[in-house]
PDB file of N, CA, C and O in Angstrom:
ATOM      1  N   MET A   1       0.843  -1.171   0.000  1.00  0.00           N
ATOM      2  CA  MET A   1       0.000   0.000   0.000  1.00  0.00           C
ATOM      3  C   MET A   1       0.893   1.241   0.000  1.00  0.00           C
ATOM      4  O   MET A   1       2.049   1.219   0.423  1.00  0.00           O
ATOM      5  N   THR A   2       0.308   2.295  -0.484  1.00  0.00           N
ATOM      6  CA  THR A   2       0.960   3.596  -0.465  1.00  0.00           C
ATOM      7  C   THR A   2      -0.119   4.616  -0.114  1.00  0.00           C
ATOM      8  O   THR A   2      -1.256   4.233   0.163  1.00  0.00           O
ATOM      9  N   ARG A   3       0.207   5.881  -0.121  1.00  0.00           N
ATOM     10  CA  ARG A   3      -0.761   6.923   0.256  1.00  0.00           C
ATOM     11  C   ARG A   3      -1.069   7.836  -0.918  1.00  0.00           C
ATOM     12  O   ARG A   3      -0.190   8.176  -1.711  1.00  0.00           O
ATOM     13  N   LYS A   4      -2.329   8.224  -1.014  1.00  0.00           N
ATOM     14  CA  LYS A   4      -2.769   9.170  -2.040  1.00  0.00           C
ATOM     15  C   LYS A   4      -2.281  10.561  -1.645  1.00  0.00           C
ATOM     16  O   LYS A   4      -2.447  10.995  -0.505  1.00  0.00           O
ATOM     17  N   GLU A   5      -1.680  11.244  -2.606  1.00  0.00           N
ATOM     18  CA  GLU A   5      -1.224  12.606  -2.323  1.00  0.00           C
ATOM     19  C   GLU A   5      -2.408  13.484  -1.962  1.00  0.00           C
ATOM     20  O   GLU A   5      -3.482  13.375  -2.553  1.00  0.00           O
ATOM     21  N   GLY A   6      -2.204  14.338  -1.003  1.00  0.00           N
ATOM     22  CA  GLY A   6      -3.265  15.261  -0.582  1.00  0.00           C
ATOM     23  C   GLY A   6      -4.068  14.724   0.576  1.00  0.00           C
ATOM     24  O   GLY A   6      -4.032  15.282   1.672  1.00  0.00           O
ATOM     25  N   SER A   7      -4.797  13.638   0.345  1.00  0.00           N
ATOM     26  CA  SER A   7      -5.678  13.114   1.398  1.00  0.00           C
ATOM     27  C   SER A   7      -4.966  12.144   2.328  1.00  0.00           C
ATOM     28  O   SER A   7      -5.382  11.969   3.473  1.00  0.00           O
ATOM     29  N   GLY A   8      -3.903  11.516   1.855  1.00  0.00           N
ATOM     30  CA  GLY A   8      -3.211  10.519   2.661  1.00  0.00           C
ATOM     31  C   GLY A   8      -3.936   9.184   2.722  1.00  0.00           C
ATOM     32  O   GLY A   8      -3.552   8.294   3.482  1.00  0.00           O
ATOM     33  N   GLU A   9      -4.985   9.050   1.919  1.00  0.00           N
ATOM     34  CA  GLU A   9      -5.764   7.808   1.935  1.00  0.00           C
ATOM     35  C   GLU A   9      -4.935   6.654   1.372  1.00  0.00           C
ATOM     36  O   GLU A   9      -4.275   6.811   0.345  1.00  0.00           O
ATOM     37  N   PRO A  10      -4.962   5.491   2.039  1.00  0.00           N
ATOM     38  CA  PRO A  10      -4.223   4.333   1.533  1.00  0.00           C
ATOM     39  C   PRO A  10      -4.778   3.847   0.190  1.00  0.00           C
ATOM     40  O   PRO A  10      -5.984   3.668   0.026  1.00  0.00           O
ATOM     41  N   ILE A  11      -3.869   3.640  -0.759  1.00  0.00           N
ATOM     42  CA  ILE A  11      -4.237   3.127  -2.080  1.00  0.00           C
ATOM     43  C   ILE A  11      -3.332   1.941  -2.409  1.00  0.00           C
ATOM     44  O   ILE A  11      -2.266   1.769  -1.818  1.00  0.00           O
ATOM     45  N   ILE A  12      -3.777   1.138  -3.354  1.00  0.00           N
ATOM     46  CA  ILE A  12      -2.983   0.000  -3.804  1.00  0.00           C
ATOM     47  C   ILE A  12      -1.830   0.534  -4.640  1.00  0.00           C
ATOM     48  O   ILE A  12      -2.033   1.270  -5.606  1.00  0.00           O
ATOM     49  N   LYS A  13      -0.627   0.155  -4.258  1.00  0.00           N
ATOM     50  CA  LYS A  13       0.580   0.669  -4.911  1.00  0.00           C
ATOM     51  C   LYS A  13       0.521   0.454  -6.422  1.00  0.00           C
ATOM     52  O   LYS A  13       0.161  -0.623  -6.899  1.00  0.00           O
ATOM     53  N   GLY A  14       0.881   1.501  -7.162  1.00  0.00           N
ATOM     54  CA  GLY A  14       0.899   1.438  -8.615  1.00  0.00           C
ATOM     55  C   GLY A  14      -0.455   1.674  -9.261  1.00  0.00           C
ATOM     56  O   GLY A  14      -0.592   1.569 -10.480  1.00  0.00           O
ATOM     57  N   THR A  15      -1.465   1.994  -8.440  1.00  0.00           N
ATOM     58  CA  THR A  15      -2.815   2.262  -8.954  1.00  0.00           C
ATOM     59  C   THR A  15      -3.343   3.519  -8.273  1.00  0.00           C
ATOM     60  O   THR A  15      -2.673   4.118  -7.431  1.00  0.00           O
ATOM     61  N   ARG A  16      -4.537   3.900  -8.649  1.00  0.00           N
ATOM     62  CA  ARG A  16      -5.241   4.972  -7.940  1.00  0.00           C
ATOM     63  C   ARG A  16      -6.429   4.395  -7.172  1.00  0.00           C
ATOM     64  O   ARG A  16      -7.324   5.135  -6.763  1.00  0.00           O
ATOM     65  N   THR A  17      -6.439   3.088  -6.977  1.00  0.00           N
ATOM     66  CA  THR A  17      -7.547   2.406  -6.312  1.00  0.00           C
ATOM     67  C   THR A  17      -7.329   2.409  -4.805  1.00  0.00           C
ATOM     68  O   THR A  17      -6.309   1.932  -4.308  1.00  0.00           O
ATOM     69  N   SER A  18      -8.304   2.955  -4.091  1.00  0.00           N
ATOM     70  CA  SER A  18      -8.177   3.040  -2.638  1.00  0.00           C
ATOM     71  C   SER A  18      -8.550   1.726  -1.967  1.00  0.00           C
ATOM     72  O   SER A  18      -9.353   0.947  -2.480  1.00  0.00           O
ATOM     73  N   VAL A  19      -7.948   1.505  -0.812  1.00  0.00           N
ATOM     74  CA  VAL A  19      -8.335   0.365   0.026  1.00  0.00           C
ATOM     75  C   VAL A  19      -9.813   0.506   0.366  1.00  0.00           C
ATOM     76  O   VAL A  19     -10.544  -0.484   0.391  1.00  0.00           O
ATOM     77  N   ARG A  20     -10.250   1.722   0.625  1.00  0.00           N
ATOM     78  CA  ARG A  20     -11.655   1.992   0.944  1.00  0.00           C
ATOM     79  C   ARG A  20     -12.581   1.457  -0.134  1.00  0.00           C
ATOM     80  O   ARG A  20     -13.599   0.841   0.181  1.00  0.00           O
ATOM     81  N   SER A  21     -12.249   1.680  -1.399  1.00  0.00           N
ATOM     82  CA  SER A  21     -13.144   1.229  -2.470  1.00  0.00           C
ATOM     83  C   SER A  21     -13.242  -0.293  -2.518  1.00  0.00           C
ATOM     84  O   SER A  21     -14.304  -0.834  -2.828  1.00  0.00           O
ATOM     85  N   ILE A  22     -12.158  -0.981  -2.217  1.00  0.00           N
ATOM     86  CA  ILE A  22     -12.183  -2.448  -2.169  1.00  0.00           C
ATOM     87  C   ILE A  22     -13.066  -2.904  -1.013  1.00  0.00           C
ATOM     88  O   ILE A  22     -13.908  -3.786  -1.181  1.00  0.00           O
ATOM     89  N   VAL A  23     -12.873  -2.305   0.155  1.00  0.00           N
ATOM     90  CA  VAL A  23     -13.649  -2.674   1.344  1.00  0.00           C
ATOM     91  C   VAL A  23     -15.133  -2.410   1.129  1.00  0.00           C
ATOM     92  O   VAL A  23     -15.969  -3.224   1.521  1.00  0.00           O
ATOM     93  N   GLU A  24     -15.467  -1.285   0.514  1.00  0.00           N
ATOM     94  CA  GLU A  24     -16.879  -0.968   0.275  1.00  0.00           C
ATOM     95  C   GLU A  24     -17.526  -1.986  -0.659  1.00  0.00           C
ATOM     96  O   GLU A  24     -18.675  -2.373  -0.445  1.00  0.00           O
ATOM     97  N   LYS A  25     -16.818  -2.417  -1.674  1.00  0.00           N
ATOM     98  CA  LYS A  25     -17.361  -3.439  -2.579  1.00  0.00           C
ATOM     99  C   LYS A  25     -17.550  -4.765  -1.835  1.00  0.00           C
ATOM    100  O   LYS A  25     -18.588  -5.414  -1.956  1.00  0.00           O
ATOM    101  N   TRP A  26     -16.544  -5.147  -1.075  1.00  0.00           N
ATOM    102  CA  TRP A  26     -16.613  -6.392  -0.303  1.00  0.00           C
ATOM    103  C   TRP A  26     -17.770  -6.350   0.697  1.00  0.00           C
ATOM    104  O   TRP A  26     -18.461  -7.350   0.893  1.00  0.00           O
ATOM    105  N   SER A  27     -17.980  -5.192   1.327  1.00  0.00           N
ATOM    106  CA  SER A  27     -19.017  -5.085   2.367  1.00  0.00           C
ATOM    107  C   SER A  27     -20.433  -5.192   1.812  1.00  0.00           C
ATOM    108  O   SER A  27     -21.367  -5.464   2.567  1.00  0.00           O
ATOM    109  N   ILE A  28     -20.615  -4.982   0.502  1.00  0.00           N
ATOM    110  CA  ILE A  28     -21.954  -5.135  -0.080  1.00  0.00           C
ATOM    111  C   ILE A  28     -22.103  -6.465  -0.822  1.00  0.00           C
ATOM    112  O   ILE A  28     -23.066  -6.673  -1.560  1.00  0.00           O
ATOM    113  N   GLY A  29     -21.143  -7.354  -0.615  1.00  0.00           N
ATOM    114  CA  GLY A  29     -21.305  -8.708  -1.125  1.00  0.00           C
ATOM    115  C   GLY A  29     -20.462  -9.122  -2.311  1.00  0.00           C
ATOM    116  O   GLY A  29     -20.565 -10.258  -2.774  1.00  0.00           O
ATOM    117  N   TYR A  30     -19.627  -8.221  -2.816  1.00  0.00           N
ATOM    118  CA  TYR A  30     -18.743  -8.609  -3.914  1.00  0.00           C
ATOM    119  C   TYR A  30     -17.705  -9.596  -3.390  1.00  0.00           C
ATOM    120  O   TYR A  30     -17.181  -9.417  -2.291  1.00  0.00           O
ATOM    121  N   THR A  31     -17.409 -10.618  -4.154  1.00  0.00           N
ATOM    122  CA  THR A  31     -16.316 -11.524  -3.809  1.00  0.00           C
ATOM    123  C   THR A  31     -15.017 -10.906  -4.320  1.00  0.00           C
ATOM    124  O   THR A  31     -15.053 -10.009  -5.163  1.00  0.00           O
ATOM    125  N   PRO A  32     -13.875 -11.369  -3.825  1.00  0.00           N
ATOM    126  CA  PRO A  32     -12.612 -10.867  -4.382  1.00  0.00           C
ATOM    127  C   PRO A  32     -12.537 -11.056  -5.897  1.00  0.00           C
ATOM    128  O   PRO A  32     -12.009 -10.203  -6.610  1.00  0.00           O
ATOM    129  N   GLU A  33     -13.068 -12.179  -6.384  1.00  0.00           N
ATOM    130  CA  GLU A  33     -13.074 -12.429  -7.829  1.00  0.00           C
ATOM    131  C   GLU A  33     -13.961 -11.420  -8.564  1.00  0.00           C
ATOM    132  O   GLU A  33     -13.614 -10.965  -9.653  1.00  0.00           O
ATOM    133  N   ASP A  34     -15.106 -11.071  -7.967  1.00  0.00           N
ATOM    134  CA  ASP A  34     -15.981 -10.043  -8.547  1.00  0.00           C
ATOM    135  C   ASP A  34     -15.250  -8.706  -8.643  1.00  0.00           C
ATOM    136  O   ASP A  34     -15.359  -7.994  -9.641  1.00  0.00           O
ATOM    137  N   ILE A  35     -14.514  -8.383  -7.603  1.00  0.00           N
ATOM    138  CA  ILE A  35     -13.796  -7.108  -7.564  1.00  0.00           C
ATOM    139  C   ILE A  35     -12.770  -7.050  -8.693  1.00  0.00           C
ATOM    140  O   ILE A  35     -12.648  -6.032  -9.375  1.00  0.00           O
ATOM    141  N   VAL A  36     -12.036  -8.139  -8.889  1.00  0.00           N
ATOM    142  CA  VAL A  36     -11.035  -8.186  -9.967  1.00  0.00           C
ATOM    143  C   VAL A  36     -11.709  -8.096 -11.335  1.00  0.00           C
ATOM    144  O   VAL A  36     -11.183  -7.452 -12.243  1.00  0.00           O
ATOM    145  N   ARG A  37     -12.863  -8.732 -11.486  1.00  0.00           N
ATOM    146  CA  ARG A  37     -13.587  -8.626 -12.764  1.00  0.00           C
ATOM    147  C   ARG A  37     -14.006  -7.178 -13.032  1.00  0.00           C
ATOM    148  O   ARG A  37     -13.960  -6.715 -14.172  1.00  0.00           O
ATOM    149  N   GLY A  38     -14.410  -6.476 -11.988  1.00  0.00           N
ATOM    150  CA  GLY A  38     -14.838  -5.089 -12.143  1.00  0.00           C
ATOM    151  C   GLY A  38     -13.693  -4.099 -12.230  1.00  0.00           C
ATOM    152  O   GLY A  38     -13.842  -3.010 -12.784  1.00  0.00           O
ATOM    153  N   LEU A  39     -12.556  -4.479 -11.684  1.00  0.00           N
ATOM    154  CA  LEU A  39     -11.360  -3.625 -11.701  1.00  0.00           C
ATOM    155  C   LEU A  39     -10.201  -4.453 -12.263  1.00  0.00           C
ATOM    156  O   LEU A  39      -9.309  -4.853 -11.515  1.00  0.00           O
ATOM    157  N   PRO A  40     -10.207  -4.710 -13.562  1.00  0.00           N
ATOM    158  CA  PRO A  40      -9.248  -5.657 -14.142  1.00  0.00           C
ATOM    159  C   PRO A  40      -7.780  -5.237 -14.080  1.00  0.00           C
ATOM    160  O   PRO A  40      -6.897  -6.032 -14.403  1.00  0.00           O
ATOM    161  N   HIS A  41      -7.514  -4.009 -13.671  1.00  0.00           N
ATOM    162  CA  HIS A  41      -6.123  -3.595 -13.494  1.00  0.00           C
ATOM    163  C   HIS A  41      -5.542  -4.144 -12.195  1.00  0.00           C
ATOM    164  O   HIS A  41      -4.338  -4.038 -11.959  1.00  0.00           O
ATOM    165  N   LEU A  42      -6.396  -4.732 -11.346  1.00  0.00           N
ATOM    166  CA  LEU A  42      -5.947  -5.320 -10.086  1.00  0.00           C
ATOM    167  C   LEU A  42      -5.792  -6.826 -10.220  1.00  0.00           C
ATOM    168  O   LEU A  42      -6.452  -7.469 -11.036  1.00  0.00           O
ATOM    169  N   THR A  43      -4.903  -7.371  -9.399  1.00  0.00           N
ATOM    170  CA  THR A  43      -4.778  -8.825  -9.302  1.00  0.00           C
ATOM    171  C   THR A  43      -5.542  -9.286  -8.067  1.00  0.00           C
ATOM    172  O   THR A  43      -5.857  -8.492  -7.180  1.00  0.00           O
ATOM    173  N   LEU A  44      -5.830 -10.563  -8.026  1.00  0.00           N
ATOM    174  CA  LEU A  44      -6.493 -11.130  -6.859  1.00  0.00           C
ATOM    175  C   LEU A  44      -5.631 -10.924  -5.613  1.00  0.00           C
ATOM    176  O   LEU A  44      -6.152 -10.645  -4.533  1.00  0.00           O
ATOM    177  N   ALA A  45      -4.323 -11.062  -5.766  1.00  0.00           N
ATOM    178  CA  ALA A  45      -3.411 -10.848  -4.639  1.00  0.00           C
ATOM    179  C   ALA A  45      -3.514  -9.421  -4.105  1.00  0.00           C
ATOM    180  O   ALA A  45      -3.466  -9.215  -2.892  1.00  0.00           O
ATOM    181  N   GLN A  46      -3.656  -8.439  -4.988  1.00  0.00           N
ATOM    182  CA  GLN A  46      -3.787  -7.048  -4.547  1.00  0.00           C
ATOM    183  C   GLN A  46      -5.082  -6.833  -3.772  1.00  0.00           C
ATOM    184  O   GLN A  46      -5.104  -6.080  -2.798  1.00  0.00           O
ATOM    185  N   VAL A  47      -6.153  -7.483  -4.194  1.00  0.00           N
ATOM    186  CA  VAL A  47      -7.426  -7.359  -3.477  1.00  0.00           C
ATOM    187  C   VAL A  47      -7.282  -7.947  -2.074  1.00  0.00           C
ATOM    188  O   VAL A  47      -7.721  -7.334  -1.101  1.00  0.00           O
ATOM    189  N   PHE A  48      -6.678  -9.118  -1.963  1.00  0.00           N
ATOM    190  CA  PHE A  48      -6.483  -9.725  -0.646  1.00  0.00           C
ATOM    191  C   PHE A  48      -5.530  -8.895   0.210  1.00  0.00           C
ATOM    192  O   PHE A  48      -5.713  -8.792   1.423  1.00  0.00           O
ATOM    193  N   GLU A  49      -4.523  -8.308  -0.414  1.00  0.00           N
ATOM    194  CA  GLU A  49      -3.599  -7.438   0.317  1.00  0.00           C
ATOM    195  C   GLU A  49      -4.339  -6.212   0.860  1.00  0.00           C
ATOM    196  O   GLU A  49      -4.097  -5.788   1.991  1.00  0.00           O
ATOM    197  N   ALA A  50      -5.236  -5.648   0.054  1.00  0.00           N
ATOM    198  CA  ALA A  50      -6.031  -4.500   0.504  1.00  0.00           C
ATOM    199  C   ALA A  50      -6.920  -4.886   1.680  1.00  0.00           C
ATOM    200  O   ALA A  50      -7.049  -4.125   2.639  1.00  0.00           O
ATOM    201  N   MET A  51      -7.535  -6.067   1.610  1.00  0.00           N
ATOM    202  CA  MET A  51      -8.388  -6.521   2.717  1.00  0.00           C
ATOM    203  C   MET A  51      -7.561  -6.774   3.977  1.00  0.00           C
ATOM    204  O   MET A  51      -7.997  -6.457   5.084  1.00  0.00           O
ATOM    205  N   SER A  52      -6.383  -7.336   3.809  1.00  0.00           N
ATOM    206  CA  SER A  52      -5.492  -7.553   4.944  1.00  0.00           C
ATOM    207  C   SER A  52      -5.102  -6.215   5.577  1.00  0.00           C
ATOM    208  O   SER A  52      -5.087  -6.074   6.799  1.00  0.00           O
ATOM    209  N   TYR A  53      -4.788  -5.239   4.724  1.00  0.00           N
ATOM    210  CA  TYR A  53      -4.453  -3.902   5.217  1.00  0.00           C
ATOM    211  C   TYR A  53      -5.630  -3.333   6.003  1.00  0.00           C
ATOM    212  O   TYR A  53      -5.447  -2.726   7.059  1.00  0.00           O
ATOM    213  N   TYR A  54      -6.825  -3.531   5.487  1.00  0.00           N
ATOM    214  CA  TYR A  54      -8.023  -3.045   6.176  1.00  0.00           C
ATOM    215  C   TYR A  54      -8.120  -3.632   7.577  1.00  0.00           C
ATOM    216  O   TYR A  54      -8.323  -2.895   8.542  1.00  0.00           O
ATOM    217  N   TYR A  55      -7.980  -4.939   7.699  1.00  0.00           N
ATOM    218  CA  TYR A  55      -8.126  -5.559   9.015  1.00  0.00           C
ATOM    219  C   TYR A  55      -7.016  -5.144   9.975  1.00  0.00           C
ATOM    220  O   TYR A  55      -7.220  -5.140  11.188  1.00  0.00           O
ATOM    221  N   ASP A  56      -5.852  -4.798   9.450  1.00  0.00           N
ATOM    222  CA  ASP A  56      -4.766  -4.301  10.298  1.00  0.00           C
ATOM    223  C   ASP A  56      -4.924  -2.823  10.645  1.00  0.00           C
ATOM    224  O   ASP A  56      -4.290  -2.343  11.585  1.00  0.00           O
ATOM    225  N   ASN A  57      -5.759  -2.093   9.903  1.00  0.00           N
ATOM    226  CA  ASN A  57      -5.920  -0.639  10.065  1.00  0.00           C
ATOM    227  C   ASN A  57      -7.392  -0.250   9.990  1.00  0.00           C
ATOM    228  O   ASN A  57      -7.747   0.767   9.394  1.00  0.00           O
ATOM    229  N   LYS A  58      -8.241  -1.068  10.599  1.00  0.00           N
ATOM    230  CA  LYS A  58      -9.691  -0.942  10.462  1.00  0.00           C
ATOM    231  C   LYS A  58     -10.210   0.450  10.836  1.00  0.00           C
ATOM    232  O   LYS A  58     -11.005   1.025  10.093  1.00  0.00           O
ATOM    233  N   ALA A  59      -9.783   0.988  11.955  1.00  0.00           N
ATOM    234  CA  ALA A  59     -10.290   2.292  12.404  1.00  0.00           C
ATOM    235  C   ALA A  59      -9.968   3.388  11.386  1.00  0.00           C
ATOM    236  O   ALA A  59     -10.808   4.242  11.100  1.00  0.00           O
ATOM    237  N   GLU A  60      -8.763   3.362  10.848  1.00  0.00           N
ATOM    238  CA  GLU A  60      -8.364   4.376   9.862  1.00  0.00           C
ATOM    239  C   GLU A  60      -9.219   4.280   8.591  1.00  0.00           C
ATOM    240  O   GLU A  60      -9.719   5.294   8.102  1.00  0.00           O
ATOM    241  N   ILE A  61      -9.386   3.076   8.064  1.00  0.00           N
ATOM    242  CA  ILE A  61     -10.153   2.912   6.823  1.00  0.00           C
ATOM    243  C   ILE A  61     -11.626   3.206   7.068  1.00  0.00           C
ATOM    244  O   ILE A  61     -12.279   3.830   6.231  1.00  0.00           O
ATOM    245  N   ASP A  62     -12.158   2.765   8.207  1.00  0.00           N
ATOM    246  CA  ASP A  62     -13.553   3.070   8.535  1.00  0.00           C
ATOM    247  C   ASP A  62     -13.774   4.583   8.597  1.00  0.00           C
ATOM    248  O   ASP A  62     -14.839   5.072   8.219  1.00  0.00           O
ATOM    249  N   ASP A  63     -12.771   5.320   9.071  1.00  0.00           N
ATOM    250  CA  ASP A  63     -12.866   6.782   9.104  1.00  0.00           C
ATOM    251  C   ASP A  63     -12.930   7.353   7.679  1.00  0.00           C
ATOM    252  O   ASP A  63     -13.723   8.256   7.415  1.00  0.00           O
ATOM    253  N   PHE A  64     -12.108   6.837   6.765  1.00  0.00           N
ATOM    254  CA  PHE A  64     -12.168   7.283   5.366  1.00  0.00           C
ATOM    255  C   PHE A  64     -13.522   6.943   4.749  1.00  0.00           C
ATOM    256  O   PHE A  64     -14.067   7.733   3.979  1.00  0.00           O
ATOM    257  N   ILE A  65     -14.065   5.778   5.081  1.00  0.00           N
ATOM    258  CA  ILE A  65     -15.389   5.393   4.571  1.00  0.00           C
ATOM    259  C   ILE A  65     -16.439   6.385   5.051  1.00  0.00           C
ATOM    260  O   ILE A  65     -17.258   6.856   4.261  1.00  0.00           O
ATOM    261  N   GLU A  66     -16.419   6.701   6.325  1.00  0.00           N
ATOM    262  CA  GLU A  66     -17.415   7.624   6.887  1.00  0.00           C
ATOM    263  C   GLU A  66     -17.275   9.022   6.284  1.00  0.00           C
ATOM    264  O   GLU A  66     -18.276   9.664   5.966  1.00  0.00           O
ATOM    265  N   ARG A  67     -16.038   9.493   6.127  1.00  0.00           N
ATOM    266  CA  ARG A  67     -15.822  10.832   5.570  1.00  0.00           C
ATOM    267  C   ARG A  67     -16.259  10.940   4.113  1.00  0.00           C
ATOM    268  O   ARG A  67     -16.553  12.036   3.636  1.00  0.00           O
ATOM    269  N   ASN A  68     -16.303   9.822   3.408  1.00  0.00           N
ATOM    270  CA  ASN A  68     -16.678   9.827   1.994  1.00  0.00           C
ATOM    271  C   ASN A  68     -18.110   9.379   1.756  1.00  0.00           C
ATOM    272  O   ASN A  68     -18.546   9.277   0.610  1.00  0.00           O
ATOM    273  N   ARG A  69     -18.836   9.113   2.817  1.00  0.00           N
ATOM    274  CA  ARG A  69     -20.224   8.662   2.700  1.00  0.00           C
ATOM    275  C   ARG A  69     -21.112   9.822   2.268  1.00  0.00           C
ATOM    276  O   ARG A  69     -20.973  10.940   2.764  1.00  0.00           O
ATOM    277  N   ILE A  70     -22.011   9.551   1.353  1.00  0.00           N
ATOM    278  CA  ILE A  70     -22.975  10.563   0.912  1.00  0.00           C
ATOM    279  C   ILE A  70     -24.215  10.423   1.786  1.00  0.00           C
ATOM    280  O   ILE A  70     -24.801   9.343   1.849  1.00  0.00           O
ATOM    281  N   PRO A  71     -24.626  11.495   2.463  1.00  0.00           N
ATOM    282  CA  PRO A  71     -25.817  11.414   3.319  1.00  0.00           C
ATOM    283  C   PRO A  71     -27.051  10.987   2.520  1.00  0.00           C
ATOM    284  O   PRO A  71     -27.231  11.407   1.377  1.00  0.00           O
ATOM    285  N   ASP A  72     -27.892  10.158   3.124  1.00  0.00           N
ATOM    286  CA  ASP A  72     -29.091   9.636   2.457  1.00  0.00           C
ATOM    287  C   ASP A  72     -29.954  10.734   1.857  1.00  0.00           C
ATOM    288  O   ASP A  72     -30.518  10.559   0.777  1.00  0.00           O
ATOM    289  N   GLU A  73     -30.061  11.865   2.545  1.00  0.00           N
ATOM    290  CA  GLU A  73     -30.941  12.927   2.049  1.00  0.00           C
ATOM    291  C   GLU A  73     -30.427  13.567   0.754  1.00  0.00           C
ATOM    292  O   GLU A  73     -31.179  14.263   0.072  1.00  0.00           O
ATOM    293  N   LEU A  74     -29.169  13.342   0.415  1.00  0.00           N
ATOM    294  CA  LEU A  74     -28.618  13.881  -0.826  1.00  0.00           C
ATOM    295  C   LEU A  74     -28.717  12.898  -1.994  1.00  0.00           C
ATOM    296  O   LEU A  74     -28.388  13.239  -3.130  1.00  0.00           O
ATOM    297  N   ILE A  75     -29.171  11.677  -1.706  1.00  0.00           N
ATOM    298  CA  ILE A  75     -29.296  10.654  -2.747  1.00  0.00           C
ATOM    299  C   ILE A  75     -30.729  10.633  -3.255  1.00  0.00           C
ATOM    300  O   ILE A  75     -31.672  10.560  -2.466  1.00  0.00           O
ATOM    301  N   HIS A  76     -30.892  10.696  -4.554  1.00  0.00           N
ATOM    302  CA  HIS A  76     -32.229  10.685  -5.145  1.00  0.00           C
ATOM    303  C   HIS A  76     -32.941   9.387  -4.765  1.00  0.00           C
ATOM    304  O   HIS A  76     -32.340   8.314  -4.833  1.00  0.00           O
ATOM    305  N   PRO A  77     -34.211   9.469  -4.366  1.00  0.00           N
ATOM    306  CA  PRO A  77     -34.951   8.276  -3.932  1.00  0.00           C
ATOM    307  C   PRO A  77     -34.950   7.130  -4.947  1.00  0.00           C
ATOM    308  O   PRO A  77     -34.988   5.964  -4.553  1.00  0.00           O
ATOM    309  N   SER A  78     -34.908   7.438  -6.231  1.00  0.00           N
ATOM    310  CA  SER A  78     -34.963   6.368  -7.240  1.00  0.00           C
ATOM    311  C   SER A  78     -33.707   5.497  -7.262  1.00  0.00           C
ATOM    312  O   SER A  78     -33.737   4.386  -7.792  1.00  0.00           O
ATOM    313  N   VAL A  79     -32.611   5.983  -6.697  1.00  0.00           N
ATOM    314  CA  VAL A  79     -31.376   5.193  -6.682  1.00  0.00           C
ATOM    315  C   VAL A  79     -30.907   4.850  -5.275  1.00  0.00           C
ATOM    316  O   VAL A  79     -29.887   4.180  -5.110  1.00  0.00           O
ATOM    317  N   ARG A  80     -31.616   5.287  -4.290  1.00  0.00           N
ATOM    318  CA  ARG A  80     -31.201   5.124  -2.900  1.00  0.00           C
ATOM    319  C   ARG A  80     -30.977   3.665  -2.506  1.00  0.00           C
ATOM    320  O   ARG A  80     -30.029   3.371  -1.778  1.00  0.00           O
ATOM    321  N   ASN A  81     -31.819   2.753  -2.966  1.00  0.00           N
ATOM    322  CA  ASN A  81     -31.721   1.352  -2.533  1.00  0.00           C
ATOM    323  C   ASN A  81     -31.206   0.417  -3.620  1.00  0.00           C
ATOM    324  O   ASN A  81     -31.517  -0.774  -3.616  1.00  0.00           O
ATOM    325  N   MET A  82     -30.439   0.941  -4.528  1.00  0.00           N
ATOM    326  CA  MET A  82     -29.889   0.094  -5.603  1.00  0.00           C
ATOM    327  C   MET A  82     -28.757  -0.747  -5.089  1.00  0.00           C
ATOM    328  O   MET A  82     -28.171  -1.521  -5.845  1.00  0.00           O
TER     329      MET A  82
END
């Protein structure tokens, strides 16, 4: 892992993909294989490495997730539960 310039958010080295984005996909039911299919620039090993980083730094990543969450009232009702 490395850090995104400016925000300091952890990203997968050599990409612009954040650990947060991997965790968010996993938390809604994507498998690691699904994640790689959707983000083909990543390897399965990188996805597992991101998840491992998350479990070792859970509070930090959870904070990035919360800071990037869009409040429900700002989401149009037609897409809110997609």
